[in-house]
MARVOVEX-350890 format. One record per atom (N, C-alpha, C, O): residue in three letters; x negated, y, z. Coordinates in steps of 0.1 Angstrom, whole numbers, plus 2048, in hexadecimal, padded with zeros to 3 digits. Atoms other than C-alpha are relative to their C-alpha. Layout:
% MARVOVEX-350890
ALAXYZ ...
END
This chain:
% MARVOVEX-350890
MET80D8067FB MET650B07717 MET7F97F97F4 MET7EE7FB7F1 SER80680880B SER64AAEF6FA SER7FD8087F4 SER7F28057EE LEU8037F780B LEU64CB096DF LEU7F4809802 LEU7EC80B7F9 SER80C7F87FD SER633B1F6F1 SER7F37F77FF SER7E97FC7F9 LEU80C809800 LEU61BB016F5 LEU7FD7FD7F1 LEU7F17FD7ED PHE80180480E PHE621AF76D0 PHE7F980C7F9 PHE7F080A7F1 GLY8067F4806 GLY619B1B6C5 GLY7F2802804 GLY7EA8067FB ALA80E7FE7FB ALA5FAB1E6DA ALA7F77F67F9 ALA7EC7F97F4 LEU80880A807 LEU5EDAFD6CC LEU7FE8027F1 LEU7F48007EB ALA8017FD80F ALA5F5B076A8 ALA7F780B7FE ALA7EF80B7F4 HIS8097F5802 HIS5E3B286AC HIS7F17FC803 HIS7E88007FC MET80E8057FE MET5C4B166BB MET7FC7F87F4 MET7F07F97F0 ALA80380880B ALA5C5AFE69E ALA7FC8097F4 ALA7F28077ED LYS8037F780B LYS5C7B1A684 LYS7F3808803 LYS7EB8097F9 PHE80D7F97FD PHE5ABB2E696 PHE7F47F77FD PHE7EA7FC7F8 THR80C809802 THR594B10696 THR7FE7FD7F2 THR7F27FD7ED MET80180280E MET59BB08672 MET7FB80C7F8 MET7F280B7EF LEU8057F4807 LEU596B2C666 LEU7F2803804 LEU7EA8077FB THR80E7FE7FC THR576B2F67A THR7F77F67F9 THR7EC7FA7F4 ALA80880A807 ALA569B0F66B ALA7FF8047F1 ALA7F48027EB SER8007FC80D SER572B1C649 SER7F680C7FE SER7EE80C7F4 LEU8097F5800 LEU55FB3C650 LEU7F17FC800 LEU7E88017F9 PHE80D8057FE PHE540B2965B PHE7FB7F87F4 PHE7F07F97F0 ARG80480880C ARG541B1263D ARG7FF8097F3 ARG7F78067EA GLY8007F780B GLY547B2F625 GLY80A7FD7F5 GLY80A8037EB TYR7F580380A TYR564B1E612 TYR80A7F9808 TYR8087F4813 PRO7F58067F8 PRO586B1061C PRO7FE7F1804 PRO7F67EA7FD LEU80180E7FC LEU589AEF62F LEU8077F77F7 LEU8037EB7F5 PHE7F7809807 PHE5A4AE1619 PHE8018057F1 PHE8038117EF LYS7FF7FC80E LYS5A5AE15F3 LYS80F8027FB LYS81280A7F3 ARG7F2800804 ARG5CBADA5F0 ARG80780A808 ARG80580B814 ARG7F87F67F9 ARG5E4AF55F9 ARG8097F9809 ARG80E7EE806 GLY7F78067F7 GLY5F9AEE617 GLY7FA7F780B GLY8017F4815 ILE8068097F7 ILE5E1AD7629 ILE7FD80880D ILE7FE802818 PHE8037F87F5 PHE5D6AF3640 PHE80C802809 PHE80C800815 ALA7F37FE7F8 ALA5FAAFB64B ALA8057F3806 ALA8097F3811 ALA7FB80D7FA ALA603AD664F ALA7F77FC80C ALA7FC7F7815 THR8098037F5 THR5E4AD1665 THR80380880C THR804803817 ALA7FD7F77F5 ALA5EDAEF67A ALA80D7FD807 ALA80F800812 LEU7F38047FA LEU610AE267F LEU8007F2806 LEU8077EF810 VAL80180E7FB VAL607ABD685 VAL7F87FF80C VAL7FA7F8815 PHE80A8017F5 PHE5EAAC369D PHE80780280E PHE8057FA817 PRO7FA7FE7F3 PRO600AD16B9 PRO8097F4804 PRO8097EF810 VAL7F780B7FD VAL619AB46B7 VAL7F87F4804 VAL7FB7ED80E VAL80980B7FD VAL5FDA9A6B7 VAL7FA80280E VAL7F97F9815 THR8067FD7F3 THR5ECAAB6D4 THR8097FE80C THR8057F8816 ILE7F78027F5 ILE60BAAC6E9 ILE8037F1802 ILE8047ED80E VAL7FD80F7FF VAL613A876E2 VAL7F57F9806 VAL7F67F080F VAL80B8077FB VAL5F0A7C6E9 VAL7FE80380F VAL7FB7FB817 CYS8017FC7F2 CYS5EFA9070A CYS80B7F9808 CYS8097F6814 SER7F58067F8 SER610A80714 SER7FC7F1803 SER8017EC80D TRP80480D7FD TRP5FFA5E712 TRP7F57FF809 TRP7F27F480F LEU80B8007F7 LEU5E1A67727 LEU80480280E LEU80A80C812 PRO7FC7FF7F2 PRO5E7A6074C PRO7F6808808 PRO7EF802810 ILE80B7F87F9 ILE5D1A7D759 ILE80580980A ILE7FD80F812 SER7FA7F87F6 SER5E9A9076F SER8087F880A SER8107F0806 PRO7F98077F6 PRO5F5A83790 PRO80F804801 PRO8177FD807 THR7F27FB800 THR615A9878C THR80A7F67FA THR8157F57FF THR7F7809807 THR624A7F774 THR8027F3807 THR80A7EA802 ARG7FF80C7F8 ARG620A6378E ARG80980280D ARG80A7F9815 THR7F97FE7F4 THR636A737A8 THR80F7FC7FE THR8147FB7F3 PRO7F2804801 PRO65AA687B0 PRO80980B7FB PRO8128097F3 LEU7F87F5805 LEU667A8B7A9 LEU7FF8017F1 LEU8098037EA TYR80280080F TYR658A8A786 TYR8087F47F9 TYR80E7F67EF ALA7F980C806 ALA666A67780 ALA80F8037FF ALA8167FF7F6 THR7F27FC800 THR689A75789 THR8038097F4 THR80D8087ED LEU7FF7F680B LEU684A92771 LEU8007F87F2 LEU8087FB7EA GLU80280780D GLU678A7B755 GLU80C7F77FD GLU80F7F57F1 SER7F5809803 SER695A63759 SER80C8077FB SER8158017F6 SER7F57F8805 SER6ADA7F752 SER7FE8067F2 SER80780D7ED MET8037FA80D MET69DA89731 MET8007F57F5 MET7FE7E97F8 ARG80180980C ARG69DA7970E ARG7F18007FC ARG7E9808800 LEU80E803803 LEU67DA6C6FE LEU7F880B7FB LEU7ED80E800 PRO8087F6804 PRO671A896EA PRO7FD80B80A PRO7F181080B SER8027F67F6 SER675AA1707 SER7F67FB80B SER7EE802810 THR80A8067F6 THR662A8971F THR7F28017FA THR7E9804802 TRP80E7FF805 TRP644A89707 TRP7FB80E801 TRP7F0810804 VAL8047F2800 VAL644AAF705 VAL7FC80480F VAL7F280A811 VAL8037FD7F2 VAL646AB372B VAL7F47F9805 VAL7EB80080C ARG80C8077FB ARG62DA98733 ARG7F48047F9 ARG7E98067FF GLY80B7FB808 GLY616AA4717 GLY7FB80E805 GLY7EF810806 THR8037F37FB THR618AC7725 THR7F87FF80E THR7EE806810 ILE8068027F2 ILE610ABC749 ILE7F17FA7FE ILE7E87FF805 HIS80D806801 HIS5F3AA673E HIS7F68097F8 HIS7EA80A7FB GLY8097F6808 GLY5E6AC0724 GLY7FB80B809 GLY7F0810806 GLN8057F67F7 GLN5E4ADA740 GLN7F47FC808 GLN7EB80480A THR80B8057F8 THR5CDAC4753 THR7F38017F8 THR7E88037FD LEU80C7FE809 LEU5B5AC5735 LEU7FE80E7FB LEU7F38137FB GLY8017F3806 GLY5BDAE7727 GLY7FC80B809 GLY7F4814805 TYR8047F57F8 TYR5B9AFE745 TYR7F2800803 TYR7EC80B802 PRO80F7FF7FE PRO595AF474D PRO7F98047F4 PRO7EF80C7F4 LEU8077FC80D LEU58CAF7728 LEU80280F7FE LEU7F98167FA SER7FD7F2802 SER59DB19726 SER7F8809809 SER7F3813805 GLU8087F97F6 GLU58CB25746 GLU7F18007FC GLU7EA80A7FD ALA80E800805 ALA56AB1A738 ALA7FE8097F5 ALA7F38107F4 VAL8017F780B VAL570B2D718 VAL80080E805 VAL7F8817801 ARG7FF7F27FB ARG57AB4C72C ARG7F3804807 ARG7EE80F805 VAL80C7FD7F8 VAL55CB4A743 VAL7F38017F8 VAL7EB80A7F9 HIS80D802807 HIS540B3F72B HIS8008077F3 HIS7F680D7EF VAL8007FA80E VAL54BB4A708 VAL80380E801 VAL7FD8177FA LEU7FC7F2800 LEU55DB6A711 LEU7FA80880B LEU7FE81380E ARG8097FA7F6 ARG544B7272D ARG80880580C ARG806810811 GLY7F97FD7F3 GLY55DB7274A GLY80B80B7FF GLY80F810809 VAL7F67F5801 VAL576B8B73C VAL80D7FC808 VAL8117F0808 ASP7F58037F7 ASP594B8D754 ASP80E8057FA ASP818803800 PHE7F47FB806 PHE5ADB9D73C PHE809809808 PHE81580A806 GLY7F97F77F7 GLY5B7BB6757 GLY8077F980B GLY80F800813 TYR7F98077F5 TYR5C4B9B76F TYR7FA80480D TYR7EE80380F GLN8057FB7F3 GLN5C2BA8793 GLN8047F680B GLN8037FA817 GLY7FD80A7F5 GLY5CEB897A6 GLY80F801803 GLY8188037FB ASP7F28007FB ASP5EEB897BB ASP80680E802 ASP81180F809 THR7FA7F27FE THR5F4BAF7BA THR80D8017F7 THR80D7FC7EC PRO7F47FE807 PRO617BB97AF PRO7FF8097F4 PRO80980B7ED 
END
């Protein structure tokens, strides 16, 4: 779960930086390695920041408290950041799908097997 989220955030960071470079007409960073470092640090920072935002009621339930008490600190940040990040990420992704991609459904047919 956490590696999938990390990979998705890293790809979004790379896509955003490459798109900005194309619009500017020259690279965003003059020094080598800054692009890669930014693409690797952005997901970690995003997950940690989302773990601090109390935006999902799921993390206030007794069941979640029991789960969190059985985990170590880095794991709790990743799980909490994932839950809170979904609260922000799903509506944003849906808005991009509907408005930017003009409602493309990627072949999804609902609950059909």
